[in-house]
C-alpha positions as CSV (number, residue, x, y, z in Angstrom):
1,X,-35.9,-28.0,-23.1
2,X,-38.6,-29.2,-20.5
3,X,-40.5,-26.2,-19.2
4,X,-39.6,-26.8,-15.6
5,X,-35.9,-26.7,-16.6
6,X,-36.2,-23.5,-18.4
7,X,-37.7,-22.0,-15.2
8,X,-35.1,-23.7,-13.0
9,X,-31.9,-22.3,-15.0
10,X,-32.4,-18.6,-14.4
11,X,-32.9,-19.0,-10.8
12,X,-30.0,-21.4,-10.5
13,X,-27.8,-18.9,-12.3
14,X,-28.9,-16.1,-10.2
15,X,-28.4,-17.9,-6.9
16,X,-24.8,-19.3,-8.3
17,X,-23.8,-15.6,-9.2
18,X,-24.9,-14.2,-5.8
19,X,-22.9,-16.8,-4.0
20,X,-19.7,-16.5,-6.1
21,X,-19.7,-12.8,-5.4
22,X,-20.4,-13.3,-1.8
23,X,-17.5,-15.8,-1.5
24,X,-15.0,-13.5,-3.7
25,X,-14.2,-11.5,-0.3
26,X,-13.3,-14.6,1.4
27,X,-10.9,-15.9,-1.6
28,X,-9.3,-12.5,-1.7
29,X,-8.7,-12.5,2.0
30,X,-7.1,-15.9,1.8
31,X,-4.8,-14.7,-1.3
32,X,-3.7,-11.5,0.6
33,X,-1.6,-13.9,2.7
34,X,0.4,-14.8,-0.4
35,X,0.0,-12.1,-3.0
36,X,0.2,-8.1,-2.8
37,X,-3.3,-6.4,-3.1
38,X,-3.0,-5.0,-6.6
39,X,-1.4,-8.1,-8.1
40,X,-4.4,-10.0,-7.2
41,X,-6.7,-7.5,-8.8
42,X,-4.4,-7.4,-11.9
43,X,-4.2,-11.1,-12.4
44,X,-7.8,-11.8,-11.7
45,X,-8.6,-9.8,-15.0
46,X,-7.0,-12.1,-17.4
47,X,-9.1,-15.2,-16.7
48,X,-12.4,-12.9,-16.4
49,X,-11.3,-11.4,-20.1
50,X,-11.3,-14.9,-21.4
51,X,-14.8,-15.6,-20.3
52,X,-16.0,-12.3,-21.4
53,X,-14.4,-12.5,-24.7
54,X,-15.8,-15.9,-25.3
55,X,-19.4,-14.5,-24.5
56,X,-18.7,-11.5,-26.9
57,X,-17.5,-13.9,-29.5
58,X,-20.5,-16.0,-29.1
59,X,-23.0,-13.0,-29.4
60,X,-21.0,-11.7,-32.4
61,X,-20.5,-8.2,-30.5
62,X,-17.5,-6.1,-31.8
63,X,-15.2,-4.2,-29.4
64,X,-15.6,-1.0,-31.4
65,X,-16.3,2.1,-29.5
66,X,-17.4,5.8,-30.3
67,X,-14.4,8.1,-30.4
68,X,-16.3,10.5,-28.1
69,X,-16.7,7.8,-25.5
70,X,-13.1,6.8,-25.2
71,X,-12.3,9.2,-22.2
72,X,-15.6,8.3,-20.6
73,X,-14.7,4.6,-20.8
74,X,-11.1,5.1,-19.3
75,X,-12.8,7.0,-16.6
76,X,-15.3,4.5,-15.9
77,X,-12.6,1.9,-16.0
78,X,-10.4,3.9,-13.6
79,X,-13.0,4.4,-11.1
80,X,-15.2,1.5,-11.4
81,X,-12.5,-1.2,-11.6
82,X,-9.0,-0.1,-10.8
83,X,-9.4,2.3,-8.1
84,X,-12.2,0.5,-6.7
85,X,-10.3,-2.8,-6.5
86,X,-7.0,-1.2,-5.3
87,X,-8.8,0.3,-2.4
88,X,-11.1,-2.6,-1.4
89,X,-8.2,-5.2,-1.8
90,X,-5.9,-3.2,0.5
91,X,-9.0,-2.5,2.9
92,X,-9.3,-6.3,3.1
93,X,-5.7,-6.5,4.5
94,X,-6.8,-4.8,7.6
95,X,-10.4,-5.3,8.1
96,X,-12.7,-8.5,8.0
97,X,-14.3,-9.9,4.8
98,X,-17.6,-9.6,6.6
99,X,-17.2,-5.9,7.3
100,X,-16.1,-5.2,3.8
101,X,-18.9,-6.9,2.3
102,X,-21.6,-5.2,4.4
103,X,-20.2,-1.8,3.9
104,X,-20.0,-2.5,0.2
105,X,-23.4,-3.8,0.2
106,X,-24.6,-0.3,1.2
107,X,-23.3,1.6,-1.8
108,X,-26.9,1.9,-3.5
109,X,-28.0,3.8,-0.5
110,X,-25.1,6.3,-0.7
111,X,-25.7,6.7,-4.5
112,X,-29.2,7.6,-3.7
113,X,-28.3,10.2,-1.3
114,X,-25.5,11.8,-3.5
115,X,-28.0,11.7,-6.5
116,X,-30.6,13.5,-4.4
117,X,-28.1,16.1,-3.4
118,X,-26.7,16.6,-6.9
119,X,-30.2,16.8,-8.5
120,X,-31.6,18.7,-5.4
121,X,-34.5,16.2,-5.3
122,X,-36.8,15.9,-2.1
123,X,-36.9,12.1,-1.2
124,X,-40.1,10.5,0.2
125,X,-40.3,10.3,3.9
126,X,-40.1,6.5,3.6
127,X,-37.0,6.6,1.7
128,X,-35.5,8.8,4.2
129,X,-36.5,6.5,6.9
130,X,-34.8,3.5,5.2
131,X,-31.6,5.6,4.5
132,X,-31.4,6.7,8.3
133,X,-31.9,3.1,9.3
134,X,-29.0,2.0,7.1
135,X,-26.8,4.8,8.2
136,X,-27.3,3.5,11.8
137,X,-26.5,0.0,10.4
138,X,-23.3,1.2,8.6
139,X,-22.2,3.0,12.0
140,X,-22.6,-0.2,14.0
141,X,-20.6,-2.3,11.3
142,X,-17.9,0.4,11.1
143,X,-17.6,0.9,14.9
144,X,-18.4,-2.7,16.3
145,X,-16.7,-4.7,13.7
146,X,-15.5,-8.1,14.4
147,X,-11.8,-8.7,13.9
148,X,-9.3,-7.1,14.0
149,X,-10.1,-4.2,16.1
150,X,-8.2,-1.0,16.7
151,X,-6.5,1.3,14.4
152,X,-5.6,-1.3,11.9
153,X,-9.2,-2.3,11.6
154,X,-10.5,1.2,11.2
155,X,-7.8,1.8,8.4
156,X,-9.2,-1.0,6.6
157,X,-12.7,0.3,7.2
158,X,-11.7,3.9,5.7
159,X,-10.1,2.2,2.7
160,X,-13.5,0.3,1.9
161,X,-15.3,3.7,2.4
162,X,-12.9,5.1,-0.3
163,X,-13.7,2.2,-2.6
164,X,-17.4,3.0,-1.9
165,X,-16.6,6.4,-2.9
166,X,-14.8,5.5,-6.1
167,X,-17.8,3.3,-7.1
168,X,-20.2,6.2,-6.6
169,X,-18.3,8.3,-8.9
170,X,-18.2,5.6,-11.4
171,X,-22.0,5.3,-11.3
172,X,-22.4,8.8,-12.4
173,X,-19.5,8.7,-15.0
174,X,-20.7,5.6,-16.8
175,X,-24.4,6.4,-16.5
176,X,-25.2,7.3,-20.2
177,X,-22.8,4.5,-21.5
178,X,-25.4,1.9,-21.0
179,X,-27.6,3.6,-23.5
180,X,-25.1,3.0,-26.3
181,X,-23.4,-0.4,-25.0
182,X,-24.5,-3.5,-23.8
183,X,-23.6,-4.5,-20.2
184,X,-21.3,-7.2,-21.5
185,X,-19.5,-5.0,-24.0
186,X,-19.2,-2.1,-21.5
187,X,-17.7,-4.4,-19.0
188,X,-15.3,-6.0,-21.5
189,X,-14.0,-2.7,-22.7
190,X,-13.5,-1.3,-19.1
191,X,-11.6,-4.7,-18.3
192,X,-9.2,-4.2,-21.3
193,X,-8.6,-0.4,-20.2
194,X,-8.0,-1.7,-16.7
195,X,-5.2,-4.0,-17.7
196,X,-3.1,-1.0,-18.7
197,X,-4.5,1.5,-15.8
198,X,-3.5,-0.9,-13.2
199,X,0.2,-0.7,-14.2
200,X,1.1,2.5,-12.2
201,X,-0.2,0.8,-8.9
202,X,1.3,-2.6,-10.1
203,X,4.9,-1.3,-10.1
204,X,4.9,-1.1,-6.4
205,X,4.0,-4.7,-6.1
206,X,7.0,-6.1,-8.2
207,X,9.6,-6.2,-5.3
208,X,6.8,-8.1,-3.3
209,X,6.3,-10.9,-6.0
210,X,7.6,-14.4,-5.0
211,X,6.7,-18.0,-5.8
212,X,3.2,-18.9,-4.6
213,X,1.7,-22.4,-3.7
214,X,-0.7,-24.1,-6.1
215,X,-3.7,-23.4,-4.0
216,X,-3.1,-19.7,-4.4
217,X,-2.9,-20.0,-8.2
218,X,-6.0,-21.9,-8.0
219,X,-7.8,-19.3,-5.8
220,X,-6.9,-16.6,-8.3
221,X,-8.1,-18.6,-11.1
222,X,-11.3,-19.1,-9.1
223,X,-11.6,-15.5,-8.7
224,X,-11.0,-14.5,-12.3
225,X,-13.2,-17.4,-14.1
226,X,-15.9,-17.9,-11.7
227,X,-16.4,-14.5,-9.6
228,X,-15.6,-12.0,-12.3
229,X,-16.4,-14.0,-15.5
230,X,-19.1,-16.7,-15.1
231,X,-20.7,-15.0,-12.4
232,X,-21.4,-11.8,-14.6
233,X,-22.4,-14.0,-17.4
234,X,-25.0,-15.7,-15.1
235,X,-26.4,-12.6,-13.6
236,X,-26.8,-11.3,-17.2
237,X,-28.8,-14.5,-18.1
238,X,-30.9,-14.0,-14.9
239,X,-31.9,-10.5,-15.8
240,X,-32.7,-11.7,-19.5
241,X,-35.0,-14.2,-18.2
242,X,-36.4,-12.8,-15.0
243,X,-36.2,-9.1,-15.6
244,X,-34.4,-6.6,-13.5
245,X,-36.2,-6.5,-10.1
246,X,-35.8,-10.0,-8.7
247,X,-32.0,-10.1,-9.6
248,X,-31.5,-6.5,-8.1
249,X,-33.1,-7.7,-4.9
250,X,-30.9,-10.8,-4.5
251,X,-27.9,-8.7,-4.7
252,X,-28.7,-7.6,-1.1
253,X,-28.0,-11.2,-0.1
254,X,-24.2,-11.0,-1.0
255,X,-23.1,-10.0,2.4
256,X,-25.3,-12.7,4.0
257,X,-23.2,-15.2,2.0
258,X,-20.1,-13.5,2.8
259,X,-20.8,-13.4,6.6
260,X,-21.7,-17.1,6.6
261,X,-18.6,-17.9,4.7
262,X,-16.3,-15.9,6.8
263,X,-17.8,-17.6,9.8
264,X,-17.3,-21.0,8.0
265,X,-13.8,-20.6,6.4
266,X,-12.2,-17.7,8.2
267,X,-13.6,-18.3,11.7
268,X,-14.8,-14.7,11.7
269,X,-17.3,-14.5,14.5
270,X,-19.8,-11.6,14.3
271,X,-20.1,-9.3,17.4
272,X,-23.6,-8.4,18.6
273,X,-23.0,-4.6,17.2
274,X,-22.2,-5.9,13.7
275,X,-24.9,-8.4,13.7
276,X,-27.4,-5.7,14.4
277,X,-25.9,-3.5,11.9
278,X,-26.1,-6.1,9.3
279,X,-29.7,-6.7,9.8
280,X,-30.4,-2.8,9.6
281,X,-28.2,-2.5,6.5
282,X,-29.8,-5.5,4.6
283,X,-33.5,-4.6,5.9
284,X,-33.1,-1.0,4.6
285,X,-31.7,-2.3,1.2
286,X,-34.5,-4.7,0.8
287,X,-37.1,-1.9,1.6
288,X,-35.4,0.5,-0.8
289,X,-35.3,-2.1,-3.6
290,X,-39.0,-2.5,-3.3
291,X,-39.7,1.2,-3.0
292,X,-37.6,2.1,-6.1
293,X,-38.3,-0.8,-8.4
294,X,-39.9,0.0,-11.7
295,X,-43.8,-0.7,-11.9
296,X,-44.7,-3.7,-14.1
297,X,-47.1,-1.9,-16.1
298,X,-48.9,1.5,-16.7
């Protein structure tokens, strides 16, 4: 492969992954007009598992797991996939895709806060400043959201905050699993467990099932194959070629993609308050990424 192409592909994979994750909020919002929230999350897993399973087969990785990790993987699946997606998808029923994306993007900031409290760590002044700026941005996003306004919009925001809390719990539950399992294997196992763990939530959706148009089926396949499957594969490829720092920084661009896509497709127009809040959140995230990134050498 020509050297220029070998340099191009990791960047292309990274940009594509970030773009796909950004527009996933848009396609979920569109699907919610035709399908219940949990149904979308559950059916999205099938195509994603086909992609993940194919990559597992290609890498000759087995789905074996240590007996002592079974409960931890179930909890990781419950908090990191099932509860997170149930809350996020239901939140998207009431709030805008842009607001949801911006709130979810701030999860690393809250993980840092919780970790500092749990470990009783004193954070440097610069990090505290970045966190304070981000909290102001989150407040502006919450209370100056675009559409819809009022109690319904706030209910959606509360559900998104619940999803964020679920992901924070997941980061602590699953922390040491990465030492024994590859990211691909861990994600595949968690997704398999999620197929079963979704069932109690899915029963309430059964009465709402009805025939859906072809475009909704295609949107669901797009979410599963591209946003959940190929985007993850592309991101792993970018990490393997570029290291962890640059791909981690690129994740901060996901809400930018969502806001632009929501304006283009859903006709969501950002208000001034949310626009300022978005800038504060993204700026503080970029700052913290730079402050906390690993050093390149001794």
